[in-house]
N, C-alpha and C positions, 0 to 999 in steps of 0.2 A: 596521390590517393585522396587527399583532403578535398572534399566536395560537400559543403554544407547545404546545398540546395535540396537534396533528398530529405534530410531531416527537417529542414525549415518548412517544407511543403506538406509534411505529414500532419493529418488531422486526427487528434486524439479523442475528440468528443464522442464518437460513436461507441468506443469501448466503454465509457462510463454511462452513456445514455442507454445502451442495450441492457445494462445490469441495474438500471434505476439508481445509479450512484451519483447522478448529476443534479446539483441543486442550483437553480437559476440558469439563465441563458447566456451568461457572459463567458469570458475566456477561462480556461482551466489552469493556465500558468505552466511554468517550466517543469517542476517536479512531476506534475500529473502527466504532462506530455511524455516525459521519459519513461514512466511506468507503462503507459499505453503502448509506446513503441516497443518496449521490452516484451510485452505480451505478444505483440504481433510477430516479432522475430522468433520467440520461443515456440509459438504456435506453428509458424511456417516451417520451422526446422524439426518439429516433432520432439521438442525438449521439455514440454510441460510436465511430464512425469518425473524428470530428473531435476528440474529446477522449479521450486514453488514461488508463488507471489503471495502477498498479504491476502487474507481471506476476503477482505472488503476494503475498498478505498473510496470513500465518499468525498466528492469535490464541491466545496462551497465556492461557486464561481465569482468572478470579479463583479458581476451584477449585484450580488448580495453586499459586497464591500461598498460599492458606490451608493446603493440605497441606504445602507447603514450610515455612511458618512453624511448623506443629505438629510435623512430623517433626524439625526442627532446634531445637525449643524456643526460638524467637526472641521469643516474646511478652514474656518477662520483661525482656530487655535493651532491647527497644523502649520499654517503659514506665518502666524504671528509669534508663537511661543518658542523661545530658545531652550526651554526646559523640557527634556524628554519625559520626565516623570509627570509633569502636568498633562502632557499628551496622553500618556498611558491612563492616567486617572480619568480624563475626559472620556476615553474610549470605554473604560470599564463601567462608567456611569450610564453609558448609552443603552438603548433598548432595541432588541430585534422585533420585527413585526410578528404577530401571532402565528402566521402561517410558517415562518421560518422556525420559530420555537417548536412548533408541532413536528416539523421534519426532524429537528434535533432529538426530540423525544422519541420518535420512531427509530432513529438510528441507534439509540441506546437500548431499545428492545432487541436489536440484532447483535450489537457488540456488548457482551457481558464481561469481557476481560479488560485489563488495563488498556488505556487509549493513548495514542500519539496524535497530537494536533500539529501539523507541519505547514510551514509557509510554502506557497507555490506561486510566486509573483510572476507577472508576464515577462520580466527581465531576467528572472532567475534561471540558471542552467542554460544560458544562451550559448551559441557556438563560439562567441568571442569573449564575453564577460560572464563569469559564472555567478557572481554575487554570493559565492559559497560562504556560509556562516554569517551572513549579514543580517538575516532575518531570524525570527524566533521559531523554536520547536518547544512544545510543552507536553509533558507526560503527566498523567494522573491515574490513580488506581481504579477509578470507576466503581467505588464501593459506597455504601450508605443507601439512603432512601432515594427513590426515583427523582424527587425534586432536587435533592442535594447533588445527585449526579448530573442533572440537567444544568444546574447553576455552574458546576465545575466546567462542563463542556462549553457553555456560553462564554464564561470568563476566559478560557483558553483561546477560543476563536477571536475574541476581542483583543487579547494581548498579541496574537499573531498579526491581526489587522494593524494594530498600533506600531508594530515593529517595522513597518514600511517607512517610518519616519524617525528611526533611531539614528544616533550620530554616525555610526559606522556606515550605514546605508546612505545617509545624506552625503558623507564625505566621498564615498565610492562613486556616487553619481556625479558629484562636483568634479572630481579628478578626471573622470572619463567623459565629461561634457554632456551628461544626460539630464534633461529637464525633469522636474518632479512630475509634470503632467504625463510623462511617458510611462510612469510606474503605476500599476494597479495590483492589488493583492487578491489571490485566490488562496484557499486553505484546503488541506487534505485532512480527513478524519479517518484514522485506521486503528485496528487492534494492534497493540504492540506484539511483535513476534517473539515468542518465548514459551517457557514452561513454568508451572508452579512447583516450587521446591521449598518445603517446610515454611510456607507462608510468604516466601519471596518469589517474585516473578521476574524472570530474565532469560535471555537466550544463553546457552552455554558459551558460545564464542560469537564474536561479531568482527567484521572485517570491512575495510575500504580498500579497493584495488584499482589500479590505473594501468591502462594498456601500454603506456609509454613511460619511460624514466627520462625526464628532461634534465634532472640534476643528479646524475649518477656519481657515486663516490669514487669509482675506480673503472679503468678500462675493462676490467674483468666482468663488469655488469653490462649486459646487452640491453640497450635502451628500448629495443622493440619488443622485449618480453615482459616489461612492466614491473610494478612494485605493489606490495600489499602490506597493510598494517592490520594486525590482529590483536584483539583484547579479549579478556574474559568478561562476561556480563554484557550489559547494554553497550551499544556501539559508540557512545559519545566520546570515548577516549581514543577512538581510531582517527577522528577528524579534528579533535581539539589538541591544544598543546599540553597533552598529558602523556605519561609514559605508556607505550604500547610496543609490541614487537614488530619490527620492520623486516620484511622478507623481500629480497630482490628475486623475482621469479626465475631468472636465468641461472641463479646460484643461491638457493635459499639459505646456505650455510654462511654467507658473508654477513657479518654483523657490523652495522655502521658505528656502533659504540666501541668495537674492539672485542677481543676474545678473552681478555683477562677476567677471571671471576669477579674481581672487584668492580670492573667496568660493567659487566653484565648485571650484577646486583644493583648497582647505582642507577641503571637505566631501566630496571624492570618495573612493570606495573605493580603498584603498591595497594591500590584500592580498586574496587569494582562497583558498578552502578546497578541498581535494581529498583523495582517498585515493591514497597512494603504493603502487602494486601491487608494487614491488620489495621493500618492507619491510612492507607490510600495515597502515600507520598512517594515521590522519587527520592531515593536516598543513596548514600555511598557507605561502604564499609571497608576496613582494612582486611587484607587477605588473611593475616595470621589469626584473626578472630573467627574466621569462618573455615579454617582449614579442615576441621573434623567433618563439617558438612560437605565441603568440596570433595573430600576423598570418599565419602559414603554415597554422594549423589552422582559423581562423575568418575566412571571407571577409567577414563582416559587421562585423569589428572596427572599421573606420572609423566605423561608426554609434555606437559607444560608447566609443572611445578617441581622445583628442586629446593633442597635445603642449602643455605649459605651460612658458613660458620665463621665468616670474617676473613677467610683465607681461600677456601675451596668450595666448590659446588658438589653436592651429593645427591644421589638418586633419592626420590621421595620416600621409598620404602626401605632404604638402607638404615643400618645402625650408625648414623653419623656420629663421629667422635664429639663428645661434649654437646649432645643435641640440645641440652637445656639452653645453650648459648646461641643456637642456630635460629635462623628465621626463614620462613618459606618465601621464595621469590618466583614470580611468573617468568621464567626464563625461556619457555617454549623450545628448549634445547632438542627434545626428541620428537617434536611435533612434525617436522617435514618427513621424517622416516615413518612414524606410526600412521600418519594421515597423508601419505603421498598421493592417494587418489583425489583428495580434496584439492591439492595444489594443481594437479592436472586439470581438474574440472574448472577451476578458476581461470587458468590460462586459456582453456578452450572457450570459456564464456567471453573473456575479453576479446579474443580473436574473432569470435562469432559476431559480437556486437559491433566491433570496430569495422568489420567488413560490411555489415548491414547498414551502419550509419555513415560509412565512408569518412569517418573522423575518429581520432583517438577518443577513448571513453573512460569514464570513471563510474564504478559501481560500488554500492554498499550492500552487504548481505549478512545473514546469520548462518550459523552451522551448529547442528547437534551431532556430536561424534557417534553416540550410541546408535542413532537411527540413520546415520549418514544422510542427514536431511539438510539441504542447502536452500535457503529462502532469499530471493533477491528483493531488497526493499527500495533500491533506487538505481536509476541509470541516467546518466547525463553525458553530454559531450564534454570532453576535456579541453578546456580553453587552450587555443593554440599558443604554443610557446616556441620561440626560435632559439635553438641552442647557441650560446655565445661562443665565439672563437677563443682559442687558447691564447693566454698572454704570458710569455716567458718572463721570468724574473731575473734581472741581472745578477751575476755572481758577485759583483764588486760593490754592492750596496753597503755604505758605512753602517755598522751596527747601531750607532747612536741615532740614526735616522729611521730605524725600523721601530715603529710604535707598537705594532701588533703582528704576530705571525702564528699561523695555524697549519697543521699538516694532517687533518682528518676531515673527511667529507667535504672536500673543496672542489667546487665545480669551476668551469672556465668563466672568465669575464674580466672587465677592467672598468674603473671609474677614475679618470685623471683630471687633476686640477680642481678638486673640490675645495671650496674656500672656508668650509666650516666643519668642525668635528664636535659633536655633542657627546659628553661622557657622563654616565651615572657612575660615580666612584664606587667600585666594588667593595671597598673597605669601609665606606660610610653607609652604604645602603644596608638597611636592616639593623643598624645600631639603635634605632628607635622604631616603633611600630607605625610610622606614618607612610606606609607603602603607597597609598593611593594619592597622597600629596606629591610624592615623587613622580608618579605617573602623570598627574595633571601638569606638573612643571615641565615635563618632557613635551606634553601636548602643546603648551604655550609656545615653546621654542619651535615646534613643528609648524605652527601657524606662522610664526615670524619668518621662517625660512621657506615659505611657500614656493618661491621661485628658484630655489637652490636644491641641487641634489647633494645633500650633506651626508656625512658619515655618523651613524648612531651606534654608540658603544655602551654596553651595560652588562651587569652580572647575570649569569644564568639564562633563563628563557624569557625573551621578550614576549609579552602578551600572555604570561602564565596566569592560569586561573588561581593558582596558589601563590600569593605574593612573597612567601618565604623562599620560593624557587626562582623568582625573577620578577621584573617590574610589570605590574598588571595593566599595561597600556592597552587601549583599544586601537582598532585600525586607524581611526581618525587622528590618533596621536603620534603616528609614525609614518603616515602616508606619503610625506614629501621626501623621505630619506632616499638616498641612492645606494646605500650599503648598510646592512645591519651586522654588527659584530656582537657575538655572545661570548662573554669571558667566564670561564669556569674557575671558581675559587674552591678547591677541594675542602679546605678546613672550614669553609662557610656552608658546605653542603649544597652549593649551587653549581650546576653543570649545564652546558648547552644541551638541548633536547633535539637530537638529530632526526626530526620528525618529517622527513620528506614524505609527501602524500597527505599532509593535513591541509585544512583550509588556510592556515597561516602560510604555507609554502605555495599554495595556489595563488595567493595574492602577490607574493614575491615574483612568481613566474610571470603573471599577467602584467604587473607593473614594472618589470625589468629591474627589480631591486636585488642587488648582490647580497650574498650571505657568507659570513666567515665565522666558524666556531674556533675559539682559542681556549686551550686547556692549560691555564697558567701552572707552571711548575713541571710540566711534562716535557720530555726531550723534543726539541724542534719547535716548541711553542714559546711565544714571547708576549708578555704584557709589560711594556717598558714603563714601569711605575715611576722611575726617576724622571723621565721626560715629562710625564703628566704633572709631577710635583713641581718641576723647575720652570716650566713655561707659563707665561701669563694667560689668564683666562677670565671670562666674565661669568659671574655666578648667576644661575637661574633662580627661579622662584623657590627653590629648595636648596639647602647648602650642599647636597650631594650631587646636584646637577650643574654641569659646567659646559661652557661653549668656548672652544679654542678656534682662533682665526689663523689662517695661513693658506698654504697650498699643499694639499694632500692627494696622494695617489693610492688607489686600491688595485692590486695586481693579483689575479687568481689564475693559477696554472693547474687545471684539473687533471692533466696527464701525470704530473708529478705529485699531485695532491699537496700543493703548497700554496698558501695565500699570504700576502703581506699588506699592511697599511703603512705607508712611509710618508715622512715629511720632506718636502723639497728644500726646506730652509735649515 
């Protein structure tokens, strides 16, 4: 079925030109192409009444980017500076031509609600390499005087322009052999999809959905029916390494985190994102502080919020025992039943777009339960990933040679003969607040091991935005690894985040990097602390970072949901 030629030949410009949304005569980039293609499909299938699109999508084409670079003489600093902050500063000090500023001013007479400024580079959302999450998106409240709003918009566009040269994007291009000259940045300017609720602006629910499950946790999951991640509030948490609810569309009741109340609570979304209209900023808040507002503003809240008392989950409107000790969690336990029509529509959309594009697809959307209103905010081809073959694990492996073992969310694959294993000691990490020094130390070793597919082991979530939950590395700091292992240490509050469907896992898929979660202390899981203590290692640039030399194998059996890392010596 995979035939990229149809989508590659699609011309998106007329969609924007016809609506006077096109700024400049250059390319519109990948995100803009996906939205135009989505409109074309929805129009042809008579679905525009059932599926909404953003009310406006203005495209700052690559011509404006190139002119801005030339007018402000930015080419030299882009090529010479190794400091991304210097590049951003230079872009922010640049000036747009008066005609462009006037167009921006006119856009803000049309868009009076909070604004999203998104990257849409020519390489982004390609049929083979997605560049997902490599470039910037900026939200702002669009409040204040007209001049202040204009300056906010200009600054956001400049920051997205500059993100073409950030370390993650540069490393992604290097790893895949793409020259800098091949990349040019376009920008989308859109109203954020959402509603005003007591001075806060956000959609009730946001989701990212994929028409294929390439890394399925169990044979019970049908890979052709896709996977969806749902969060309350703005959709940043569906694609980032943050907690959101994962639904496998062939069986929405399967939970990758397990069905125990403690596991559900520990993997539940704790904060939600919104735009504060009083101050005009993108902010986050803990769910418990907004529970009263949630229950008054969202009639469907009992479908996705429950009380957790440390032992059991209780219905939101029940008299939970000892409710003073309870905390609300976004479990989404009753959501598939109460909103079954939403799940059917998402599955139908994925099938429709996949058939039209002749490729697996990835969509982002928002949903208002009271209005049954679904808005599509992004469509792109899902970068092709070849499912790896099963690797059976020998029954006679000596226990002392098993360094790590996991039995949840294990897919198929193997990496044999790795000569290096890099460990961030889970018991040292977090004992002092130098989280980012640890991340930089991992990045140094990643550079040193450029020509090796090494094994990278650490506590909690690699690439976490919250460093207390995992090492906050960037893509460029783990890009050369062949296998990532996330070790959960329950008493430290760090657990793997089984976030299949995020930008993080898209990178793993495209780069053929294996993934193994290990829940230390749980039955069937092993973190061989004695081996790591007793074997010689080289210390990295931080005391908690170590490199072990030897011969290591990673064996993942997705059918039995068991994975191991073993030492041959």
